[in-house]
N, C-alpha and C positions, 0 to 999 in steps of 0.2 A: 799354166792353168791358174785361174783366179779363185777357185773354190776355197771357201773359208776365209776370204779376204773382204775388206770393205771397199766398196765402190763409192767414191765421193764426188759429187757434182762439182765440176770446175767452176770457179767464180764467173766465167763467161757464159755458162749455160743458163740462159734466161728464157722466160716466156713459156715454159712447159711445166707439167706437174713435177718434173724431176729437178726443177730449180731448187738449189740449196738442200738437196736430199743426200741421205746417207743410206746405202743399201748393203745388206749382208748377202754375199753370194754363197748359196748352198749347193749350186751345181754349175759346173763349167766343163763341158766335154764336147765330143764330136757331135752330139745331138743338140747342142745349144747351151744356153746359160739361163739360170733362174736365181732369183733372190727376193728379198723382202725389204721394203723401205722401213727404216727404223724410226724416223723422226717426224712422221706426219700423223698427228693425233686425229682420230675420228671424233665425231660428235657423240659416240656411244661408249658408255662404260662397259667393262667386262661383264657385269651383271646383266646387261641388256642382251649380250650374245648368249649367255647361259639361258636366260629366260626364253629367248627366241628358239632355243634348242630343247625346250621342255624341262629345264633344270632351274633350281633356285640355289642361291648362294651369294655371298658378298665377299669375293676374294679381293676386292679393291682393284684399282688400276684402270688404265685406259685401254681401249682397243685402238690399234694403229692401222692406217691405210697402207697395207703391204705393197700394193701396186694395182695397176689398171686391168690386170688379167685375172680370170677366175675369181671375180669379186664376191661370189657366194661361198667360196671356200674359206675356212678358218684354219690358221696355222699358228702353232706355238713355237717360238724360237726360245731356247732355254739352255741352262747349264746341264751338265750330264748327271746331276744328282736326281733326275726324274726320268721316268720312262713310261711309255704307253704301248699300245699294240703295234704301232708302225713307226716308232721312234727311230730316227736315222742319225747316227753319229756323223758329224761333219768334220770338225777339226778343232784343236785347242780347247777341248772340254765343252764344245758347243754342239747342241743337238737341235733337231727340228722334228715336230710331231704334228699330226693332223688326223684326228679321229674322235669319235664320240667319247671313248674312255678318257681321253685327255681332258675333255670338258667336264666329265663327271668327277674326275679327280680334283680339278680346280674348284668345282662347286662344293666339294666336301672339305676344302681347305688343304688338300694335298698338293702343294705347290713346289716348284723348283726354287732354288736359292735366288736365281735371277731369271726373269722371263719377260717376254712381250707377246701379246696376242695380236695377230694380224688378220685382216680381212683383205684378200687379194694377194697377188704376187706380181713380180716383174719378170719378164722373159725376153730372151733374144734368140733369134735363129742362129744356126752355126755360122761362126765368123762375124756375125753382126756386132757383138760386143767388142771384139778385138778391133774392128774398124772404128767404133766409137771411141775406144780408149786411145787409139792412135790419132784421134782428132779429125777424122773424116766428117763429112756432112751427111746428114740424113734428113730428107724432106726439106732441103735448103736451109737447115738450121745447124749451126755448129754444135756437135754433140760430143764434147770431150769430157773425159772422166779422169779422176785421179784414183790410184789404188794404193792400199796399204794393208799391212797385217791387221787382222781383227784385234781389237782392244776391248776387253769386256767392260772396262770403265766407260769408254765412249759408247759402247753398244747399249748399256743398261742404265747408266747414271744420269744421262742428259736427254732432253727432248728438243724438238723444234730447231730453231736457228742456232741455239747454243751447242747442240749436238753437232751440227754441221761445222760450226766454227772450230770446235775441238778436233774434229776429224781433219779439217784443212790444216790446222796447226800440226797434227801428227804427220800428215803427208809432207808438209814443208820440212819438218825436223828430219824425217827419214831421207828426203831428197838431199838435204844439206849434208847429212852424215855420209851418204853415198858418194858425194862429189868432193868433200873436203876432209 
């Protein structure tokens, strides 16, 4: 099971929205897998999402493109020092929330120590992610992924390509440690 781990796009994965992506997997079970992309910044600040939901506040920060599914949903990936009505503990002090109270708290300045606000999620049907991790092809494109333990520094301290590069370095280091 990959729940609570990072899914890192293999360098050969090109030509899709997942190219050079880092995904935090918050679900991986017999019903399928789900996660949020961490390193694709949207064009909208968090204040825009709050305003769109009838709230005002300036918590700062960017909104991220969490994935191509459920693009009208807003999800907060955060450390466990924060909770809302439907907060779900994932692993290693990481939680995920998605409700109006979470947005109200952000608007009032009640924020977790580390967090990212996402629009949309990534999802895979049962066994689909496993096939992609093992390097099978989907729609005639090679869809291979690297996986590694979640690292909060990589998850919250970097954006864009730099975040992906740090995640690939972590995967490489872990692979090297396992074999040598």
